[in-house]
Structure formats: structure tokens, C-alpha cells
All heavy atoms as an XYZ file, in Angstrom:
674
protein
N       0.849     -1.195      0.002
C       0.012      0.045      0.013
C       0.865      1.275      0.000
O       0.496      2.305     -0.583
C      -0.895     -0.063      1.191
C      -1.890      1.080      1.296
S      -3.082      0.924     -0.016
C      -4.232      2.188      0.373
N       1.997      1.182      0.687
C       2.884      2.342      0.804
C       3.494      2.669     -0.560
O       3.664      3.870     -0.916
C       3.992      2.113      1.759
N       3.774      1.694     -1.392
C       4.331      1.969     -2.775
C       3.353      2.714     -3.603
O       3.708      3.503     -4.469
C       4.740      0.716     -3.411
C       3.658     -0.255     -3.729
C       4.209     -1.499     -4.403
N       3.145     -2.495     -4.577
C       3.204     -3.501     -5.365
N       4.301     -3.759     -6.012
N       2.175     -4.312     -5.462
N       1.979      2.557     -3.408
C       0.966      3.327     -4.178
C       1.002      4.743     -3.747
O       0.871      5.640     -4.603
C      -0.407      2.687     -3.975
C      -0.510      1.353     -4.664
C      -0.542      0.088     -3.968
C      -0.528      1.067     -6.078
N      -0.637     -0.884     -4.960
C      -0.606     -0.334     -6.193
C      -0.503      1.847     -7.165
C      -0.634     -0.959     -7.412
C      -0.561      1.222     -8.397
C      -0.624     -0.141     -8.568
N       1.159      5.009     -2.455
C       1.216      6.368     -1.962
C       2.458      7.071     -2.488
O       2.450      8.214     -2.888
C       1.212      6.440     -0.447
C      -0.205      6.264      0.115
C      -0.619      5.155      0.805
C      -1.288      7.168      0.018
N      -1.903      5.303      1.125
C      -2.368      6.577      0.676
C      -1.442      8.381     -0.510
C      -3.586      7.188      0.755
C      -2.693      9.013     -0.456
C      -3.736      8.414      0.234
N       3.579      6.349     -2.456
C       4.877      6.937     -2.955
C       4.741      7.218     -4.477
O       5.141      8.277     -4.941
C       6.013      5.958     -2.674
C       6.298      5.859     -1.150
C       7.306      6.406     -3.409
C       7.295      4.878     -0.735
N       4.134      6.288     -5.239
C       3.925      6.562     -6.661
C       3.059      7.727     -6.916
O       3.222      8.523     -7.831
N       1.925      7.843     -6.136
C       1.002      8.973     -6.274
C       1.747     10.320     -5.998
O       1.587     11.262     -6.695
C      -0.210      8.839     -5.385
C      -1.211      9.877     -5.438
C      -1.864     10.011     -6.801
C      -2.220      9.755     -4.386
N       2.571     10.295     -4.895
C       3.290     11.509     -4.560
C       4.349     11.882     -5.610
O       4.514     13.029     -5.992
C       3.936     11.316     -3.227
C       3.017     11.375     -1.982
C       3.802     11.058     -0.709
C       2.316     12.628     -1.892
N       5.001     10.883     -6.207
C       5.940     11.142     -7.287
C       5.213     11.686     -8.530
O       5.711     12.610     -9.206
C       6.733      9.870     -7.670
C       7.862      9.502     -6.749
C       8.460      8.124     -7.091
C       8.940     10.490     -6.890
N       4.115     11.204     -8.842
C       3.304     11.690     -9.940
C       2.769     13.136     -9.784
O       2.969     13.935    -10.632
C       2.080     10.718    -10.176
C       1.294     11.016    -11.466
C       2.104     10.741    -12.694
C       0.003     10.130    -11.481
N       2.331     13.353     -8.575
C       1.979     14.791     -8.240
C       3.091     15.697     -8.255
O       3.051     16.878     -8.747
C       1.267     14.788     -6.867
C      -0.141     14.224     -6.835
C      -0.694     14.180     -5.353
C      -1.112     14.965     -7.723
N       4.303     15.276     -7.777
C       5.508     16.110     -7.802
C       5.924     16.379     -9.247
O       6.284     17.507     -9.549
C       6.628     15.296     -6.996
C       7.701     16.276     -6.683
O       7.694     17.474     -6.937
N       8.772     15.718     -6.160
N       5.843     15.381    -10.128
C       6.187     15.583    -11.522
C       5.215     16.567    -12.157
O       5.628     17.412    -12.994
C       6.270     14.278    -12.272
N       3.921     16.471    -11.894
C       2.907     17.379    -12.455
C       3.137     18.790    -11.943
O       3.065     19.774    -12.718
C       1.489     16.925    -12.085
N       3.528     18.946    -10.665
C       3.747     20.318    -10.149
C       5.005     20.879    -10.771
O       5.080     22.086    -11.148
C       3.984     20.261     -8.652
C       4.196     21.531     -7.947
C       2.988     22.472     -8.094
C       4.487     21.309     -6.440
N       6.026     20.019    -11.056
C       7.266     20.515    -11.720
C       6.978     20.948    -13.128
O       7.366     22.056    -13.585
C       8.285     19.422    -11.698
C       9.647     19.796    -12.456
C      10.394     20.865    -11.662
C      10.483     18.524    -12.566
N       6.164     20.155    -13.844
C       5.772     20.553    -15.209
C       4.995     21.828    -15.263
O       5.157     22.686    -16.126
C       5.010     19.397    -15.856
N       4.143     22.063    -14.273
C       3.330     23.237    -14.210
C       4.189     24.462    -13.907
O       4.088     25.526    -14.498
C       2.279     23.096    -13.160
C       1.395     24.295    -12.956
C       0.504     24.764    -13.845
C       1.388     25.157    -11.794
N      -0.117     25.922    -13.326
C       0.324     26.162    -12.100
C       1.969     25.168    -10.578
C       0.067     27.188    -11.169
C       1.744     26.168     -9.642
C       0.740     27.182     -9.986
N       5.212     24.332    -13.000
C       6.091     25.439    -12.600
C       7.049     25.802    -13.747
O       7.437     26.944    -13.909
C       6.879     25.145    -11.368
C       6.064     25.315    -10.070
O       5.162     26.116    -10.034
N       6.371     24.578     -9.073
N       7.490     24.803    -14.505
C       8.423     24.986    -15.595
C       7.716     25.578    -16.868
O       8.409     25.919    -17.788
C       9.190     23.739    -15.913
C      10.064     23.209    -14.789
S      11.328     24.375    -14.300
C      12.472     24.125    -15.675
N       6.392     25.571    -16.908
C       5.718     26.119    -18.063
C       5.465     25.068    -19.129
O       5.119     25.447    -20.186
N       5.598     23.810    -18.839
C       5.396     22.753    -19.799
C       3.873     22.634    -20.145
O       3.495     22.170    -21.261
C       5.880     21.437    -19.320
N       2.948     23.107    -19.286
C       1.528     22.988    -19.506
C       0.976     24.322    -20.064
O      -0.262     24.392    -20.141
C       0.789     22.556    -18.207
C       1.340     21.345    -17.533
C       0.621     21.098    -16.264
C       1.188     20.095    -18.425
N       1.824     25.241    -20.329
C       1.369     26.576    -20.759
C       0.596     26.546    -22.101
O      -0.422     27.209    -22.204
C       2.568     27.533    -20.902
C       2.271     29.012    -21.010
C       1.782     29.608    -19.727
O       2.198     29.154    -18.691
N       0.860     30.563    -19.798
N       0.961     25.727    -23.032
C       0.236     25.716    -24.315
C      -1.231     25.296    -24.208
O      -2.099     25.648    -24.984
C       1.027     24.723    -25.237
C       2.372     24.644    -24.642
C       2.193     24.927    -23.198
N      -1.590     24.547    -23.127
C      -2.938     24.107    -22.924
C      -3.693     25.009    -21.903
O      -4.771     24.678    -21.529
C      -2.928     22.686    -22.380
C      -2.376     21.670    -23.386
C      -3.001     21.181    -24.492
C      -1.020     21.170    -23.425
N      -2.085     20.468    -25.197
C      -0.896     20.355    -24.541
C       0.047     21.286    -22.565
C       0.220     19.734    -24.869
C       1.174     20.637    -22.853
C       1.343     19.772    -23.994
N      -3.054     26.048    -21.514
C      -3.709     27.009    -20.666
C      -3.489     26.687    -19.148
O      -4.084     27.305    -18.299
N      -2.660     25.686    -18.892
C      -2.361     25.331    -17.465
C      -0.919     25.743    -17.220
O      -0.039     25.097    -17.593
C      -2.511     23.847    -17.272
C      -3.896     23.307    -17.444
C      -4.516     22.976    -18.621
C      -4.825     23.134    -16.428
N      -5.773     22.590    -18.370
C      -5.981     22.600    -17.005
C      -4.799     23.315    -15.082
C      -7.163     22.377    -16.266
C      -5.923     23.052    -14.307
C      -7.074     22.551    -14.926
N      -0.760     26.887    -16.530
C       0.629     27.274    -16.267
C       0.536     28.411    -15.204
O      -0.500     28.849    -14.782
N       1.681     28.826    -14.777
C       1.812     29.908    -13.792
C       1.407     31.197    -14.472
O       1.557     31.393    -15.645
C       3.209     30.037    -13.232
O       4.110     30.227    -14.335
C       3.635     28.788    -12.475
N       0.874     32.136    -13.634
C       0.447     33.378    -14.174
C       1.689     34.283    -14.435
O       2.527     34.497    -13.534
C      -0.402     34.078    -13.136
C      -1.016     35.446    -13.571
C      -1.958     35.976    -12.578
O      -2.705     35.238    -11.900
O      -2.003     37.201    -12.446
N       1.756     34.846    -15.633
C       2.853     35.618    -15.970
C       2.558     37.151    -15.591
O       1.703     37.677    -16.140
C       3.077     35.534    -17.500
C       3.501     34.158    -17.925
C       4.827     33.719    -17.445
O       5.769     34.464    -17.239
N       4.970     32.410    -17.120
N       3.384     37.629    -14.671
C       3.161     39.013    -14.247
C       4.447     39.744    -14.717
O       5.566     39.251    -14.549
C       3.041     39.075    -12.733
O       4.151     38.601    -12.115
C       1.774     38.388    -12.283
N       4.256     40.966    -15.156
C       5.428     41.735    -15.577
C       6.245     42.160    -14.383
O       5.663     42.451    -13.334
C       4.809     42.954    -16.306
C       3.452     43.058    -15.749
C       3.069     41.693    -15.400
N       7.543     42.158    -14.539
C       8.382     42.581    -13.386
C       8.389     44.041    -13.291
O       8.055     44.818    -14.212
C       9.819     42.090    -13.644
O      10.357     42.692    -14.790
N       8.696     44.608    -12.161
C       8.720     46.060    -11.874
C       9.858     46.671    -12.624
O      10.638     46.028    -13.256
N       9.992     48.031    -12.480
C      11.016     48.729    -13.129
C      12.402     48.388    -12.540
O      12.506     48.147    -11.357
C      10.677     50.157    -12.890
C       9.882     50.139    -11.652
C       9.097     48.936    -11.685
N      13.363     48.267    -13.408
C      14.692     47.972    -13.042
C      15.489     49.243    -13.025
O      15.584     49.951    -14.014
C      15.311     46.937    -13.944
C      16.769     46.596    -13.534
C      14.512     45.659    -14.004
N      16.133     49.556    -11.867
C      16.951     50.750    -11.765
C      18.421     50.300    -11.735
O      18.811     49.544    -10.890
C      16.596     51.498    -10.456
C      17.499     52.744    -10.303
C      15.132     51.823    -10.472
N      19.199     50.838    -12.707
C      20.556     50.571    -12.728
C      21.343     51.902    -12.627
O      20.972     52.862    -13.384
C      20.994     49.833    -14.047
O      20.534     50.679    -15.171
C      20.326     48.485    -14.203
N      22.283     51.954    -11.675
C      23.060     53.105    -11.534
C      24.481     52.805    -11.905
O      24.974     51.740    -11.556
C      22.985     53.613    -10.075
C      21.642     54.001     -9.578
C      21.631     54.266     -8.100
C      21.066     55.155    -10.316
N      25.171     53.720    -12.533
C      26.590     53.418    -12.874
C      27.387     53.503    -11.634
O      27.189     54.284    -10.719
C      26.906     54.569    -13.847
C      25.977     55.656    -13.556
C      24.666     54.973    -13.054
N      28.348     52.577    -11.590
C      29.264     52.564    -10.424
C      30.504     53.432    -10.773
O      31.156     53.106    -11.702
C      29.710     51.103    -10.065
C      28.424     50.315     -9.764
C      30.654     51.060     -8.958
C      28.656     48.869     -9.570
N      30.729     54.445     -9.931
C      31.816     55.287    -10.194
C      32.664     55.367     -8.933
O      32.158     55.484     -7.785
C      31.320     56.735    -10.569
C      30.546     56.774    -11.840
C      29.984     58.163    -12.082
O      30.044     59.039    -11.245
N      29.352     58.339    -13.278
N      33.980     55.338     -9.092
C      34.855     55.476     -7.877
C      34.752     56.936     -7.349
O      34.442     57.823     -8.057
C      36.206     55.138     -8.441
C      36.171     55.478     -9.893
C      34.754     55.132    -10.265
N      35.024     57.080     -6.038
C      34.953     58.463     -5.460
C      36.007     59.299     -6.182
O      37.130     58.867     -6.527
C      35.194     58.270     -4.052
C      35.831     56.922     -3.921
C      35.291     56.108     -5.044
N      35.748     60.612     -6.303
C      36.665     61.512     -6.939
C      37.843     61.701     -6.077
O      37.715     61.854     -4.827
C      35.964     62.861     -7.189
N      39.026     61.706     -6.638
C      40.261     61.863     -5.880
C      40.410     63.403     -5.531
O      40.239     64.267     -6.446
C      41.443     61.392     -6.640
N      40.711     63.685     -4.250
C      40.911     65.057     -3.927
C      42.427     65.442     -4.021
O      43.278     64.563     -3.673
C      40.494     65.283     -2.437
C      38.972     65.015     -2.261
C      38.563     65.308     -0.801
O      39.342     65.887     -0.051
O      37.463     64.908     -0.444
N      42.710     66.628     -4.458
C      44.134     66.948     -4.584
C      44.748     67.021     -3.205
O      44.151     67.406     -2.202
C      44.118     68.384     -5.279
C      42.773     68.869     -5.002
C      41.842     67.649     -4.906
N      46.031     66.760     -3.137
C      46.694     66.770     -1.850
C      46.896     68.147     -1.245
O      46.744     68.457     -0.116
C      48.091     66.131     -1.948
N      47.156     69.122     -2.130
C      47.277     70.521     -1.659
C      46.752     71.441     -2.802
O      46.900     71.162     -3.939
C      48.691     70.847     -1.303
O      49.535     70.791     -2.378
N      46.193     72.571     -2.367
C      45.740     73.508     -3.357
C      46.910     74.337     -3.887
O      47.884     74.625     -3.237
C      44.736     74.485     -2.737
N      46.916     74.625     -5.211
C      47.972     75.427     -5.751
C      47.998     76.843     -5.106
O      47.033     77.456     -4.766
C      47.639     75.543     -7.304
C      46.254     75.150     -7.408
C      45.906     74.339     -6.207
N      49.264     77.393     -4.908
C      49.393     78.609     -4.253
C      48.954     79.822     -5.118
O      48.542     80.799     -4.581
C      50.858     78.833     -3.848
C      51.282     77.780     -2.778
C      52.835     77.942     -2.481
C      50.552     77.880     -1.513
N      49.078     79.710     -6.432
C      48.767     80.863     -7.323
C      47.300     81.139     -7.190
O      46.898     82.302     -7.317
C      49.204     80.545     -8.749
O      48.447     79.365     -9.191
N      46.401     80.141     -7.108
C      45.000     80.463     -6.980
C      44.625     81.044     -5.723
O      43.728     81.886     -5.660
C      44.169     79.186     -7.279
O      44.392     78.335     -6.208
N      45.280     80.720     -4.596
C      45.014     81.283     -3.296
C      45.413     82.722     -3.242
O      44.805     83.576     -2.593
C      45.679     80.463     -2.218
N      46.565     83.148     -3.907
C      47.073     84.470     -3.871
C      46.263     85.364     -4.812
O      46.321     86.565     -4.613
C      48.533     84.544     -4.143
O      48.764     84.047     -5.551
N      45.614     84.822     -5.843
C      44.920     85.629     -6.733
C      43.647     86.223     -6.144
O      43.343     87.413     -6.360
C      44.559     84.808     -7.987
N      42.911     85.443     -5.344
C      41.709     85.994     -4.774
C      41.625     85.493     -3.319
O      41.606     84.284     -3.084
C      40.475     85.432     -5.519
O      39.343     85.630     -4.880
N      41.529     86.390     -2.339
C      41.438     86.008     -0.946
C      40.211     85.166     -0.621
O      40.230     84.278      0.161
C      41.476     87.277     -0.146
C      41.786     88.373     -1.123
C      41.616     87.843     -2.471
N      39.085     85.502     -1.270
C      37.854     84.785     -1.033
C      37.906     83.288     -1.533
O      37.481     82.432     -0.903
C      36.696     85.494     -1.633
N      38.557     83.205     -2.714
C      38.758     81.811     -3.256
C      39.678     81.015     -2.390
O      39.447     79.770     -2.164
C      39.264     81.867     -4.665
N      40.655     81.628     -1.797
C      41.672     80.885     -0.888
C      40.944     80.454      0.351
O      41.133     79.430      0.905
N      40.042     81.326      0.893
C      39.332     80.993      2.118
C      38.366     79.840      1.878
O      38.221     78.950      2.749
C      38.637     82.213      2.647
N      37.697     79.941      0.768
C      36.679     78.840      0.476
C      37.434     77.532      0.267
O      36.940     76.438      0.576
C      35.812     79.136     -0.649
O      36.592     79.284     -1.841
N      38.597     77.520     -0.393
C      39.392     76.335     -0.646
C      39.886     75.815      0.671
O      39.995     74.590      0.893
C      40.623     76.670     -1.581
N      40.277     76.646      1.602
C      40.710     76.193      2.966
C      39.620     75.487      3.761
O      39.835     74.530      4.443
C      41.323     77.345      3.757
N      38.417     76.009      3.525
C      37.253     75.348      4.239
C      36.856     74.080      3.612
O      36.354     73.195      4.257
C      36.037     76.289      4.261
C      36.215     77.564      5.055
C      35.013     78.501      4.895
C      36.442     77.317      6.566
N      37.035     73.949      2.246
C      36.586     72.763      1.571
C      37.469     71.587      1.829
O      37.051     70.437      1.926
C      36.575     73.061      0.075
N      38.811     71.797      1.969
C      39.747     70.603      2.206
C      40.203     70.677      3.687
O      40.836     71.699      4.030
C      40.878     70.685      1.249
O      41.635     71.881      1.471
N      39.943     69.699      4.499
C      40.419     69.681      5.816
C      41.917     69.504      5.924
O      42.559     68.884      5.119
C      39.666     68.461      6.482
C      39.387     67.612      5.300
C      39.190     68.458      4.160
N      42.500     70.091      6.914
C      43.984     70.077      7.079
C      44.420     68.763      7.731
O      45.474     68.241      7.447
C      44.458     71.244      7.952
N      43.557     68.251      8.676
C      43.943     67.026      9.310
C      43.323     65.755      8.709
O      42.245     65.872      8.186
C      43.437     67.049     10.773
C      44.281     68.123     11.625
C      43.905     67.964     13.130
C      42.593     68.703     13.412
N      42.251     68.688     14.816
N      43.973     64.646      8.789
C      43.364     63.446      8.222
C      42.328     62.976      9.178
O      42.266     63.350     10.347
C      44.520     62.400      8.149
C      45.551     62.894      9.119
C      45.415     64.445      9.170
N      41.436     62.094      8.723
C      40.371     61.582      9.560
C      40.953     60.797     10.744
O      41.899     60.097     10.574
C      39.454     60.700      8.724
N      40.317     60.986     11.866
C      40.820     60.277     13.082
C      40.444     58.839     13.032
O      39.410     58.392     12.511
C      40.151     60.853     14.284
N      41.342     57.995     13.459
C      41.080     56.531     13.532
C      40.646     56.152     14.946
O      40.931     56.910     15.913
C      42.328     55.832     13.061
O      43.432     56.029     13.987
N      40.114     54.998     15.060
C      39.719     54.499     16.371
C      40.895     54.120     17.212
O      41.923     53.670     16.669
C      38.796     53.246     16.182
N      40.814     54.331     18.530
C      41.985     54.020     19.337
C      42.248     52.495     19.372
O      41.293     51.765     19.348
C      41.578     54.548     20.712
C      40.103     54.582     20.662
C      39.728     54.892     19.246
N      43.490     52.117     19.396
C      43.804     50.719     19.432
C      43.794     50.216     20.904
O      44.225     50.895     21.847
C      45.255     50.537     18.859
C      45.275     50.896     17.422
C      46.641     50.657     16.904
N      46.668     51.180     15.549
C      47.151     50.494     14.505
N      47.613     49.243     14.679
N      47.132     51.017     13.330
N      43.335     48.969     21.033
C      43.270     48.472     22.388
C      44.651     48.120     22.941
O      45.523     47.794     22.159
C      42.408     47.164     22.265
C      42.508     46.825     20.842
C      42.724     48.053     20.035
N      44.824     48.241     24.263
C      46.108     47.838     24.835
C      46.222     46.362     24.850
O      45.299     45.599     25.071
C      46.218     48.456     26.273
C      46.198     49.950     26.262
C      46.257     50.465     27.706
C      46.184     52.022     27.680
N      46.198     52.498     29.050
N      47.515     45.851     24.630
C      47.683     44.421     24.683
C      47.430     43.854     26.064
O      47.814     44.559     27.102
C      49.106     44.202     24.272
C      49.764     45.559     24.417
C      48.699     46.566     24.315
N      46.874     42.741     26.248
C      46.587     42.132     27.535
C      47.867     41.617     28.113
O      48.760     41.108     27.470
C      45.594     41.008     27.401
N      47.967     41.826     29.461
C      49.137     41.259     30.163
C      49.112     39.847     30.253
O      48.032     39.207     30.383
C      49.181     41.960     31.566
N      50.284     39.136     30.131
C      50.159     37.636     30.174
C      49.815     37.196     31.623
O      50.311     37.816     32.578
C      51.644     37.241     29.783
C      52.456     38.480     30.032
C      51.577     39.679     29.859
N      49.141     36.138     31.675
C      48.702     35.606     32.964
C      49.923     34.962     33.603
O      50.650     34.264     32.961
C      47.542     34.589     32.808
N      50.045     35.119     34.948
C      51.196     34.535     35.613
C      51.140     33.059     35.544
O      51.998     32.374     35.063
C      51.207     35.092     37.062
N      50.103     32.494     36.166
C      49.955     31.088     36.056
C      48.453     30.799     36.225
O      47.863     31.015     37.329
C      50.715     30.305     37.105
O      50.292     30.630     38.375
N      47.769     30.386     35.222
C      46.385     30.050     35.277
C      46.190     28.646     35.767
O      46.866     27.778     35.379
C      45.786     30.201     33.893
N      45.261     28.468     36.681
C      45.021     27.113     37.216
C      44.413     26.235     36.117
O      43.588     26.723     35.305
C      44.124     27.298     38.394
C      43.407     28.667     38.128
C      44.411     29.434     37.386
N      44.736     25.053     36.103
C      44.149     24.049     35.174
C      42.696     23.815     35.493
O      42.369     23.625     36.728
C      44.953     22.779     35.164
C      46.301     22.960     34.605
O      46.500     23.934     33.790
O      47.225     22.192     34.939
N      41.863     23.868     34.510
C      40.453     23.624     34.758
C      40.109     22.144     34.802
O      39.103     21.668     35.297
C      39.537     24.305     33.753
O      39.849     23.822     32.464
N      40.919     21.263     34.228
C      40.675     19.895     34.141
C      41.542     19.100     35.081
O      42.673     19.069     35.209
C      40.850     19.302     32.759
C      39.717     19.831     31.868
O      38.669     20.190     32.397
N      39.915     19.753     30.591
């Protein structure tokens, strides 16, 4: 009796696979085709490289331009996180076992 149940389940599984793969579509038995939503693709661009220092000739030509250039580029590099101190070695740890 169990082999009949296994055979029936295999047959239903094959029918479900055929339905999902679209093999029954010509007869009107298939999954509903819905259009996909809009696809948004953005170009991947690397960040723009900032110059290391502003040229001196542009700063001396106009004081306002030199002041705005000084505000635009920070003088200090970004701060990094502090490093943890190394742990002191244990004198003698008792054996747990």
C-alpha cells in the first residue's frame, strides 16, 4: 500500500514541476505571468580623488577663493579608532581539568 502512496506523490510532484516550468502553458495550465517592476541601474563610479594641496597661485589671486578652498579641504586626516592595549600575560592560570 505504501508503494502506491509513494507513486502517487511522485506523480503529483512531476505534475507540479511541469506546471512550474511552463510545460503545460500551451494548454492554458501554467503559472500566471506578471510583468516585473522597473529595473533601476546606476553606474558605479569610484569616488573623486581630492588633490593633496591647493595650488598657491589660485590662493594668492583671490582671498575669497583661498578662504573657500581652505574650508573645503580639511587640514587633518580623519581620526582613527584608538587601538586596544595588549593584555598582560597571565602569571599562572590554574588548570580547569
